[in-house]
N, C-alpha and C positions, 0 to 999 in steps of 0.2 A: 580532369584538369583543364583549365581554360587555355585555349590556344590563342594565337595572335589575332585570329579573326573574331573571337568572341570578346568584344570590347564594350564596355558600358558607355552610355552617353556621357557620363561625368568625366570619363577618361578623355573623351573627345573635347570636352569643355577646357580641360587643362591644355590640350594641344592648341586649340584655337586661341585662347587668351594668352597662352604662353609664348606665342610668336609675335605679340605686339611689339614692334620695333626691335625684334631680336633676330637679326639675319642668320645667326648661327643655328637657329632652330628651324630654318626654312624646311628642311627635309621632314620635319615632324608633322606636316599637314596631312600625311597619309593616315588612313584609319587604323591607328594603333595608339596605345596610351603613352602619354609623356611620363617621364620619371615621377613616381609618386613620392611624397614625403616618407621618410624611413619609419615614421611613427607618428604619434600625436604631436602636433606642434601647437604651442600656445604663443600667440602674439603677446609679448610681454607688455602689460599695461604699465602706465606711469604709476608712481607711488600713490596709493590711495590718499585722497584729500579728505580731511574731516568734513562730515556732512554730505559727502557725495554718495550716491547709490552705486553699489557694486553690481555689475551685470556680466554674466558669462553667456557667450554665444558659441554654439558648436556648428561647424560646417565641414563639408568635404572639399571645399576649394583648396587648391594648392598652387604653388609657383606664382606666375604672373597673374593668374586668375584671382588668387588670394590677395595679391597687392592691389588689384583693381577694386576688389570689395572693401579692402581696408580704407581706400579713399572715400568710398561711399559711407563707411561707418564713421570716419573722421569728420565728415560734414555734419554728422549728428552729434557726436561727443563734443565738438567745438562749441556747440550752442546749448548744451545741457550739462547739468552737474552730475555726470555719470562716468564712472570708471568702467570701461569695457575691456573684458578679457576675451580674446577670440581663440578658441581651440579648433585647430584644423586636423582632421583625421582622414587618411586615404580612403577613398570611396569603398574599396574592397573590404575595409574593416569598419566602415562608418556605422552601419546599423547594428552590428554586433556590439560595438562600443556603446552605442545608445542604449541597447538592451541591458547591458551590464550596469551602466550608470543608473538607469531608471529602476532596475531591480534593487539597487542599493539605496534608492531614495536620494540620489545626488546628481541628477541630470542637469544639463545647462539650462539656464532660464529661458533662452531662446534657441530653438532647434531648427536647423535647416532640413526641410523635408520636401521630397519630390512628389509629384502628382500620383505616381504609381504606388507610393508607399503610405499615403495618407490614411487609408482605411485601417491599416494594421495598427497605427499608433493612436488613431481615434478610438477604435474598438477596445483597445487595451487601456484607455483613459490615461495615457502618458501625457497627452496634450489637452489643453482646455478647449471647450466649446467657446468660440470667440463671439457668438451672437450677442451676449450681454454687453460685451465691450463695444461692439459695433453700435448697438442701440443707445448706449450712453454717451457716445462720442458725437457731438453735434457737427463736427467738421468732416465726418466720414460720409462720403457719397458712394453708396454701393452701386448705384446705377452707372457710375463712371467706369467701372471695370468691364472688360470684355466678358459677356455672360458665360460663354462656354469655358473660359479660364477659371472663373470663380466657382462654377458648379463642380469642377473636377476636384475641388478641395473640400467639398461638403460630404457629410455622411449622416444619414438618418435625421435630416433636418438641421443638423449642427454645422457650424463653420469652423474647421479645425486648423487650417493653415491659411495665412494671408499671402497670396502669390505676389511676388515682386515683378515677375516678368515671364515671358514665355518664348519659345522658339517653334518654328515649323520647319518642314523639310521641303526641298525642291531639288532641281538638277543644276549643279555647277557644271560649266563647260569651258573649255579652253578655246577661246576665239582664234588664237594664233594657229592652232592645229586644224581647226575647221577651215580657216582661210587657206592654209597650205594644201588642204585636200580638195579645195573648191566646193565645199559643201555649205548649204544654207544652215543658219543657226537653228537650234531647237526653238520651237514656239508652241502655241496652244493647239496647233493642228497635229502635233506628234501624238502617236499612240504606241502602246506596247501590248503584247499578248503572250501568254504562256504557250501558245501554239500558233503556227502560221507566220507569214511575213508581217513585219511592222516596221515603222520608221526608226524606232529606237534600236532594234537589233541590226537593221540594215546599216545605220550610221556607225554603230560600234564595229561592225565587220570592216567597213571601208576605212575606218580610222585606226585599225590595228595593222601595224607594219612588222614584217619579218625580213631578216637578212640571214641567209645560210641556215635556215630552219630555226633561227632564234628570234623571239619577239623583241623588237626594239621600241615599240610603242603600243600601248593598249587603248582600246576604244572606250572602256568604261571601268569603273570600280564596281564591286559588289558590296552590299551592306547587309550581311546576314544576321541582323539582330532586330529586335521588335520594333524599333523606330522605323524600319523599312518594311518588314514583312506584314505588319498589321495593316497599313494602308494598301498594300499590294493584294492581300486576300480580299479586302473590301472592294478593290477594283474589279474583282471577278465575281462578286456577290457572296463571298464567304464570310465566316465569322470565326473568332477564336473560341468562344464559349457559346452555349445555347442561351436562350432567353432567361432561364432560371439561374444561370451561372453555376450549374452543378455538373456539367458535362463538357469535356473538351472536344472540339470539332476539328482539330487540326488535320486529322487523317482522312477527312472527307475528300472526294476526288478533286474538286476544283482547288482546294488548298494544297493538295499534294502536287498538282501541276505547277503552282506558283513556286513552291520550294524547289522542285526539280529544275525549273527554269533558272532560278538563281544559281544553283550548282552547275548547271550546264553552261552558263556564261563563262565559268572558270574552266571546267574540265572537258567540256565537249566543244563548244564554240571557240574556246580559248581567246576570248576578246577581253577578259578581265584577269588581272594578276592573281596568282595564288598568294597565300600568306608569305611564302618564302620570297616570291618576287617583290612583294611590297617591302619586305625587309631589306631587299637588295637595292632599293631605291626607286621602285615603281609606285610612288604615291602621287596623288594629284598635284601636289605642290612641286614635284620634280619637273613638271612640264612635259612628262612622257606618257600621260594618261589624259584622254580627251574629255571624259565625263565622270562626274561623281555625284550620286544621289546622297545628299547629306543635309544636316541642319544648319540653320542660319548662324549658329555659333562658330562655324568654320570661317566665316567672312573676315573677321579681324586678322587672322593669321595669314590670309591671302592678300591683304592690302599691299604688301611689299613684294608680291610675287614678280618674277622676271618674265611674265607673259601676260597677255591680255585675257581677262576672263569675265564671265557674266553668269547670271542666274536665269533659268527658265522654269516654268511649271513642270513638274514631273509629267511625263507622257500619260495620257489618259488610258485607262484600261477598258475592257469590254463592257463593264457595268458602270463606269463613271471615273471621276478623278478624286483622289483622296490624299490627305496628308495627315501625319501624326502631329499631336501637340505635346511638347515637353514643357513643363513648367516647374518652378520650385518657389518656395517661400519660407515663411517662418511660423512655427507653432510655438505656443507658450507652454512651458512645462507646468503641469497641473499643481505641483507642489512649490512653485517659485515663491519667493518672498519679495520679488521685485516685479510684480505683475504690471504695474502702471508703467515702469521704465521699459519693460519688454514690449508692451503694446506700442509705446511711442516709437521705439526703434523699428518695429515691424511696419508700422504705418509710414515712417520715413523712407523705408526701402521701397515703398510703392510710389513714392514721390521723387524727392531730390536724389535719393540713392539709385533709383532705377534710371534716372537721367544720366548719371555718371556711367552706368553700365551701357546704356543704349547708344551713346554718342560714338562708341567704338564699333558699333554694329554687332556687338556681342549678343544682344537679346532685344526683344520688343517689350516695352513697358506694359504692365498688366492694366494700367489705366489708359482709357481711350484718349483722354485729354492730353496726356503726356506723350503717348505714342504718336499722336498727330501733330505735335509741335514742329513747326518748320525748322530745319537745320539740326534736329535731334537724331533720331534713328535714320531718317533720310537726310543726308548731308552731302557736302561736296566730295567727300571721299567714297561714300557708299552708293550714291545715286548712279554714277557711271556704270556700276556693276549690276544694276537693275535689281537691287535687293527689295524693291517694292513687291516683288513676287512673293517674298516671305509674308508680308503683310496681307497680300491678296489671298494667300492660302488660309487665312483665318476663316474664310467663308466656307471652306470645305475640310477643315481639320477636325479631328476628333480623337478621343482617347479610347483605348480598348477596354474590354470588360475586366475591371479591376476587382480583385478579391483580397481578403486578409492574408492569404498565403501566396501572394504574387511573388515575393522575394524567392521563395522556394521553387515556384513554378518557373521563374526565369532561369534559375540555375539548371534545372532539368532540361529546359529547351536549349539553352546555350551549349550544353555538353553534347547533345545529339546533333544539333545543327552544325556544330564544328566538325563532327565526323562526316556529315553530308557534304559540306563545301570542300572538305579535303579529299573527297572521292572515296572515302572508306565505307560509306553507306549510301544507298539510294534514298531519295526523299521518303518513299513509302516505308522503308525500313526504319528510318530515323523517327518519323512521325508516329508510326505504330508503336515504337518504344516509348515515346513521350506520352501519348494519350492515357494509357492506364495509370501512369504515375501521377499525372495531373488529376485524373478522376479520383484517385485515392486521397489526394490532398484535399480536394473539394468536399469529399464525403466526410472527412474528419472535421472540417471547419464548419459544416452546415448544422 
């Protein structure tokens, strides 16, 4: 069963976007999911107009995030003779719903797909190879995309998802708490290590406050999911899978150290809140936690925070500095009867649509020309918080070793890592339990 610590990135997206201008949701900036839709939601389209193309899009977006995307979609439908129906499915049920619809030959024309899930849907031929569409579109400039973003949606030479945007991870920090403690802000000189003294741990210890044996302020949050642990094991020279992607390497010594370090921040050093403490109000947005390693999608929800905050690069590890890349876009259903309309909307979401999302600080456009537009992602609201760090992280971001069985792999990892951060297992025990299960999945899919 998933604990409060095992939260998907999409749940965070709902939190971040869900707090845009919503003071009542301020406490939700802590790493836990916002309330998900109770089932599939369809944004009721206007009555079909004769001659208009009908198009259905499926997404995991919900709440304010969905409303933000609807604005981007409306900018398209207002200029095209297309009736668009948007089906929103909670992320926990999203890919199961997609599988069911695809098996029945009735999937949405345009399908929201994340980078880590592209291979599965490409390999099963649920979505089209977009290369023919790209080659036949004279307005499409492939070189305008950030290369590493585009490559993560390719498989065996084909291009299966058109990415609209991406996010990277860095270190959010509460400037107010640093000022009160008389500490210098995090910068590029900061380091971290799973063993020995380092600036990150030292700061977390100094920023943790206790009264009468009870913690009243924490130095940092812990992010025990793949968006965080993948770059951390790369920081120490580790890998998730071997070169052939047929064997899991998570229980190798350097990787075990990383995971144990994460758990120790909570259970040994006690500088990071437990799941229960987070639920009791110790989220970053509460102003009672000094640092939070997280993705750029958290920025919009913090713009109305009642304290001063900024972003710094995540501290560098013994073998370098790394960041994860999250991205999503749209794949075209292989059996769609509205291929041209679906392609046009997918392209729109890399242009005007991504501008609408970027101006809130929600994500970085996948096209370089749009990402670098003055006043767009970097604007008067986001610049003071140094969100430039997220764009700079593009230089050292990467994706981990994705396979067709990643969805199942992630569930296995989350279950064991949850036990680890809750103090029920050591990192060695948790990772030793994970590896044979992952190896078995990889063997079946090879």
